[in-house]
Each structure stands twice: as structure tokens, then as C-alpha cells.
C-alpha positions as CSV (number, residue, x, y, z in Angstrom):
1,X,101.3,132.2,113.7
2,X,102.2,130.1,110.6
3,X,99.6,130.5,107.9
4,X,98.9,127.2,106.0
5,X,96.6,126.5,103.1
6,X,95.2,123.0,103.0
7,X,94.2,121.4,99.6
8,X,91.8,118.6,98.7
9,X,90.0,118.8,102.1
10,X,87.5,116.2,103.2
11,X,85.6,116.3,106.5
12,X,87.8,113.5,108.0
13,X,90.9,115.5,107.2
14,X,89.9,118.4,109.5
15,X,89.3,116.3,112.7
16,X,92.8,116.0,114.0
17,X,94.3,119.0,112.2
18,X,91.8,121.2,114.0
19,X,92.5,119.4,117.3
20,X,96.3,119.8,117.0
21,X,96.8,123.1,115.1
22,X,96.8,125.4,118.1
23,X,99.5,123.4,119.9
24,X,101.8,123.9,116.8
25,X,100.7,127.6,116.4
26,X,99.4,127.0,112.9
27,X,96.5,128.7,111.3
28,X,94.8,126.6,108.6
29,X,92.5,127.6,105.7
30,X,90.9,124.6,104.1
31,X,90.3,124.4,100.3
32,X,88.1,121.7,98.8
33,X,89.9,121.9,95.4
34,X,93.0,119.9,94.6
35,X,96.3,121.6,94.2
36,X,97.2,122.0,90.6
37,X,98.2,124.7,88.1
38,X,94.8,126.3,88.3
39,X,94.5,126.4,92.1
40,X,98.1,127.1,93.1
41,X,97.3,130.9,93.1
42,X,95.0,130.3,96.1
43,X,98.2,129.9,98.1
44,X,99.0,133.6,97.8
45,X,99.5,135.1,101.3
46,X,100.2,131.8,103.0
47,X,103.5,130.4,104.4
48,X,103.0,126.8,103.5
49,X,100.8,124.5,101.4
50,X,99.6,121.1,102.6
51,X,98.9,118.6,99.7
52,X,97.8,115.0,99.2
53,X,98.3,112.0,96.9
54,X,96.0,113.1,94.1
55,X,97.2,116.7,93.8
56,X,99.2,117.5,90.7
57,X,102.3,119.2,91.9
58,X,104.1,119.6,88.6
59,X,106.7,122.1,87.5
60,X,104.1,124.8,86.6
61,X,102.3,124.4,89.9
62,X,105.6,124.7,91.8
63,X,106.5,127.8,89.8
64,X,103.2,129.5,90.8
65,X,103.7,128.5,94.5
66,X,107.2,129.9,94.4
67,X,106.1,133.1,92.8
68,X,103.5,133.5,95.5
69,X,106.2,133.0,98.2
70,X,105.1,129.7,99.5
71,X,108.1,128.6,101.6
72,X,107.2,124.9,102.2
73,X,105.1,122.1,100.6
74,X,104.0,119.6,103.2
75,X,102.7,116.3,101.8
76,X,100.3,114.7,104.3
77,X,101.1,111.2,102.9
78,X,104.1,109.0,102.3
79,X,104.1,108.8,98.5
80,X,105.3,111.7,96.4
81,X,105.2,110.3,92.8
82,X,102.8,113.2,92.0
83,X,105.5,115.8,92.9
84,X,108.1,117.2,90.5
85,X,110.9,117.0,93.0
86,X,113.4,118.2,90.5
87,X,111.4,121.4,89.7
88,X,111.1,122.1,93.5
89,X,114.8,121.7,94.2
90,X,116.4,125.0,95.3
91,X,113.0,126.7,95.4
92,X,110.6,125.1,97.8
93,X,111.5,122.3,100.3
94,X,109.1,119.4,100.4
95,X,108.3,117.2,103.4
96,X,106.2,114.2,103.8
97,X,104.7,111.7,106.3
98,X,106.9,108.6,105.8
99,X,104.8,106.4,108.1
100,X,101.4,106.9,109.7
101,X,100.1,103.4,110.3
102,X,101.4,100.4,108.5
103,X,98.7,98.4,110.3
104,X,95.9,100.4,108.7
105,X,97.1,99.6,105.1
106,X,98.1,96.0,105.8
107,X,94.8,95.3,107.5
108,X,92.8,96.8,104.7
109,X,94.6,94.7,102.2
110,X,93.6,91.6,104.1
111,X,90.0,92.9,104.5
112,X,89.8,93.2,100.7
113,X,91.1,89.7,100.2
114,X,88.8,88.1,102.7
115,X,85.8,90.1,101.4
116,X,86.4,89.0,97.8
117,X,87.4,85.5,98.5
118,X,84.5,84.7,100.9
119,X,82.0,86.9,99.1
120,X,80.9,88.6,102.3
121,X,79.9,91.8,100.3
122,X,77.5,89.7,98.2
123,X,76.2,87.8,101.3
124,X,75.4,91.1,103.0
125,X,73.3,92.3,100.1
126,X,71.5,89.0,99.7
127,X,70.5,88.7,103.4
128,X,69.2,92.2,103.4
129,X,66.7,90.9,100.9
130,X,66.1,87.8,103.0
131,X,67.9,85.7,100.4
132,X,69.7,83.1,102.4
133,X,71.0,81.0,99.5
134,X,74.7,80.0,99.6
135,X,74.9,79.5,95.8
136,X,78.0,81.1,94.2
137,X,79.5,82.0,97.6
138,X,82.2,79.4,97.7
139,X,85.7,80.6,98.6
140,X,89.0,79.0,99.5
141,X,91.1,78.5,102.6
142,X,93.9,81.0,103.0
143,X,95.7,78.4,105.2
144,X,98.4,76.7,103.2
145,X,98.3,79.1,100.2
146,X,101.4,80.9,99.0
147,X,101.3,84.7,99.4
148,X,103.8,86.6,97.3
149,X,104.6,90.0,98.8
150,X,106.3,92.7,96.6
151,X,108.0,95.1,98.9
152,X,109.0,94.5,102.5
153,X,108.9,98.0,104.0
154,X,106.9,98.6,107.2
155,X,103.6,97.9,105.6
156,X,104.8,94.8,103.7
157,X,106.3,93.3,106.9
158,X,103.0,93.9,108.9
159,X,101.1,92.3,106.1
160,X,103.4,89.3,106.1
161,X,102.9,88.9,109.9
162,X,99.2,88.9,109.4
163,X,99.5,86.3,106.6
164,X,101.6,84.1,108.8
165,X,98.7,84.2,111.3
166,X,96.5,82.6,108.7
167,X,99.1,79.8,108.2
168,X,100.1,81.0,104.7
169,X,103.4,80.3,103.0
170,X,105.2,83.6,102.3
171,X,107.5,84.5,99.4
172,X,108.9,88.1,99.3
173,X,110.6,90.2,96.7
174,X,112.4,93.4,97.4
175,X,115.6,94.7,95.8
176,X,116.7,95.8,99.3
177,X,115.9,92.8,101.5
178,X,115.5,93.4,105.2
179,X,118.2,91.8,107.3
180,X,117.2,89.3,110.0
181,X,113.6,89.3,108.8
182,X,112.1,85.8,108.8
183,X,110.8,85.5,105.2
184,X,112.0,83.7,102.1
185,X,113.2,86.2,99.5
186,X,113.0,85.2,95.9
187,X,113.4,86.9,92.5
188,X,110.3,88.7,91.1
189,X,109.8,86.1,88.4
190,X,109.9,83.2,90.8
191,X,107.4,85.0,93.1
192,X,105.0,85.4,90.1
193,X,105.4,81.7,89.2
194,X,104.8,80.3,92.7
195,X,102.3,82.6,94.4
196,X,98.6,81.9,94.7
197,X,98.1,85.5,95.7
198,X,100.3,88.5,95.1
199,X,100.1,91.7,97.2
200,X,101.9,94.9,96.2
201,X,103.5,97.0,99.0
202,X,106.2,98.9,97.1
203,X,106.6,102.5,96.1
204,X,106.0,103.7,92.6
205,X,109.3,104.4,90.9
206,X,110.5,104.1,87.3
207,X,111.5,100.5,88.1
208,X,108.1,99.5,89.6
209,X,105.9,101.3,87.0
210,X,103.6,98.7,85.5
211,X,105.5,95.9,87.3
212,X,102.3,93.9,86.9
213,X,101.8,93.7,83.1
214,X,101.0,91.2,80.5
215,X,104.4,89.6,80.6
216,X,104.5,89.2,84.4
217,X,100.9,88.0,84.4
218,X,101.9,85.3,81.9
219,X,104.3,83.8,84.5
220,X,101.6,83.7,87.2
221,X,99.5,80.7,88.1
222,X,96.1,80.4,86.6
223,X,93.5,81.9,88.9
224,X,96.0,84.0,90.8
225,X,94.6,86.9,93.0
226,X,96.2,90.3,92.9
227,X,96.0,92.9,95.7
228,X,97.1,96.5,95.4
229,X,97.0,99.0,98.2
230,X,100.1,100.9,97.2
231,X,100.0,102.9,94.0
232,X,97.7,102.4,91.0
233,X,100.4,102.6,88.3
234,X,102.2,99.5,89.7
235,X,99.6,97.7,87.5
236,X,98.9,98.1,83.8
237,X,95.2,98.4,84.1
238,X,94.4,97.3,80.5
239,X,96.6,94.2,80.9
240,X,94.9,93.4,84.2
241,X,91.4,93.8,82.6
242,X,92.4,91.5,79.8
243,X,93.8,88.9,82.2
244,X,90.5,89.0,84.2
245,X,88.5,88.6,81.0
246,X,90.7,85.6,80.0
247,X,90.2,84.1,83.5
248,X,94.0,84.1,84.0
249,X,93.5,86.2,87.0
250,X,91.0,84.8,89.5
251,X,90.4,87.9,91.5
252,X,91.7,91.5,92.0
253,X,91.5,93.6,95.2
254,X,92.3,97.2,94.3
255,X,92.4,100.2,96.6
256,X,94.2,102.3,94.0
257,X,94.0,102.9,90.3
258,X,96.5,104.5,87.9
259,X,94.0,107.1,86.6
260,X,92.3,107.8,89.9
261,X,93.2,111.4,90.3
262,X,89.9,113.0,89.1
263,X,87.7,110.1,90.5
264,X,88.8,108.8,93.9
265,X,87.7,110.7,97.0
266,X,84.8,112.2,95.0
267,X,81.1,111.3,94.7
268,X,80.8,110.3,91.0
269,X,77.5,108.3,91.4
270,X,75.5,110.8,89.4
271,X,78.1,111.3,86.6
272,X,79.1,109.3,83.5
273,X,82.4,107.7,84.1
274,X,84.4,108.1,80.9
275,X,87.2,105.8,81.9
276,X,86.1,102.6,80.2
277,X,88.9,100.5,81.7
278,X,87.9,101.4,85.2
279,X,84.2,100.9,84.5
280,X,84.8,97.4,83.1
281,X,87.1,96.5,85.9
282,X,84.6,97.5,88.5
283,X,81.9,95.6,86.7
284,X,83.7,92.3,87.0
285,X,82.2,89.9,89.6
286,X,85.7,88.8,90.8
287,X,87.0,92.3,91.5
288,X,86.5,94.5,94.5
289,X,87.6,98.2,94.4
290,X,87.8,100.7,97.3
291,X,88.7,104.3,96.8
292,X,92.2,104.7,98.2
293,X,90.9,104.3,101.8
294,X,93.4,101.8,103.2
295,X,95.0,104.6,105.3
296,X,91.6,105.6,106.8
297,X,91.8,104.8,110.5
298,X,91.6,107.2,113.4
299,X,95.1,106.2,114.4
300,X,96.5,106.9,110.9
301,X,94.7,110.3,110.6
302,X,96.0,111.4,114.0
303,X,99.6,110.4,113.0
304,X,99.3,112.2,109.7
305,X,98.1,115.4,111.3
306,X,100.7,115.3,114.0
307,X,103.7,114.5,111.7
308,X,102.5,117.1,109.1
309,X,102.2,119.9,111.7
310,X,105.5,118.8,113.2
311,X,107.2,119.0,109.8
312,X,105.8,122.5,109.4
313,X,106.9,123.6,112.8
314,X,110.4,122.2,112.3
315,X,110.9,124.1,109.1
316,X,109.8,127.5,110.5
317,X,111.8,127.0,113.7
318,X,115.0,126.0,111.7
319,X,115.0,122.4,113.0
320,X,116.5,119.6,110.9
321,X,113.9,118.3,108.4
322,X,114.1,114.6,109.0
323,X,111.2,114.0,106.6
324,X,112.4,116.2,103.7
325,X,112.2,114.8,100.2
326,X,115.5,115.7,98.5
327,X,115.9,115.6,94.7
328,X,119.1,113.5,95.1
329,X,117.3,110.8,97.1
330,X,114.2,110.8,94.9
331,X,116.0,110.0,91.6
């Protein structure tokens, strides 16, 4: 039986891992704490560690896991910008879940846009108080608007297909365009200049860090909407806040935030939020924030559990690791 420690556990994480673990001959101990330098020692005595997007898997954490004879780090997510892949090279292999449900994330991006645009969240609160006024609830048609999509991987392409269903015009930017995909590729600057709405569906790399910043925002149309369901650090949060205050940006739909690690997935309702930028962003009437929940569907959770357990099984049975993150490919 393979012994696995599971970090940053929430109730919804356990549902499908518990359902599938016996089939993969895996024994799991769940920890509520995130994986970091302080908690890595909890992995002593286990064969593998399962981690998530807001765990801090830096060189020190990896060194502690290695000292405690952890043989595999299994990320139960697609992104790995929180992992020091270089430090792990030659010590502990790292695997991930490259795709779990592009539909889940793409549909959530559209849900945020529709909610903010048509003010359904405000209408819901009003009618609960028997306030049936329509004042300040005016939105705009998506039909005929230009959607700029940054990143045309699986999620980006599903998102584009949904937007086409609304009758939107699509512009796309990706340094590696998809062949035979029916979309108009343009440069990033042109996308900024011509789009009414911009949605981010790209990974966080050194090239995409703060791709939305004061300079790119200047090129955008007045009143542009920004959607981010990818990684928080794609957007310079202070520049976004200033553009919202200046009414350059007409609305922002955010499922991620660059300093979310100690906040998202936790109940902070009884605590003082010391992040002034996030507090001010959330307070804006033309901003909607969800707490990194775009992936959260039954289908996605099942696929995450299945692929993670499969990755673990493949390592300990000497199969080829199709989902391994190599230092060479991560640079």
C-alpha cells in the first residue's frame, strides 16, 4: 500500500479521493495545513505528498521533503508556478494534472462576466428584501462585442466556443497559435486596442507575469472588462485598482489574485484583511471576485482525483510519467 500525505485538504477534496483510493492501493492521510517549510516535516514516513496551487513548494520545502524520503510530489492541479522545479530536479520527481475540465473553468469565466454585466448578484439581494427596482441594473449585450482571449489552450478554446455562441467577435493572442483553429490571431497590443472584454487563459511564466499592467491598460478601450480565471500574477493588482478608480476599466471579473495564498480557500470573514489592495478591489461596485473556484465541478474533482492517483500509481509501478514536470521543460 502506497502511503500518501495530502496537504491543504478541504471537504470537497476528499469525496473522490476517498472513492478511488482503494482501486489504486493508496492510503491517504489528510492534513488541513498547506505545504510549506514549516509543515513539510509532517510528510515523514510517507511515500508521496499531494499538494495544491497555494502551497509553497520552495527549495527549503523540497529539501525537507527529500530529507524525509518523500519519493514523489503529486500536484493535484495544472499550474506549478508555486513549485521550485529546479530545486527538485534530481531529488524528487513532480507530476501534475494537466487537464481536468476545461469546461469548468471556461463556464465559470462566462458566469462571472454575465453576473457582473447583468448585475444578477445585486438583483438577487434586492429581491430578497422585496426591492423590485431596476435602477442601476443596466447591462449590455454580449452579442456583437469583441472578446479578446489571451491563451488558446484547451480552456481558452472552450471559452472561445462559448463566446461564439453569444455571437461575439473573437480576437486571440498566443505565442504558439493552434493550427486549424477558427479564430483570428493578432498581436497582444492589437488585442488590447480592439477588445471590449479581455479574458486571460494563459499560464503564469516570466513572460506573462503582470501582462496586464498600466502600460497594456493604457492601450485598451475605455470601459474595457477584464476576466481572469488563470493565475493572479498575470495582473498587476495595483495597476488594475488604479485603472478601475480612474474608470478606464469598466469591470473586472477575478477568480484569482496574485497575493491569494494565505486568503483564498479560507474563511476570513471574522478577520481583518491586511491586504489593502484586495480590500479596495473587492469594495468596487464594478468588480466581482470569487475565491479560485473556477475548477470546482463534480466532473473536475473526479478527474483531478483519478489523474493524481494514476500519476502516483505509475511512479511506484515504474510506468512512464506522462504528466511529469521536468526542469528542462519548465524553464
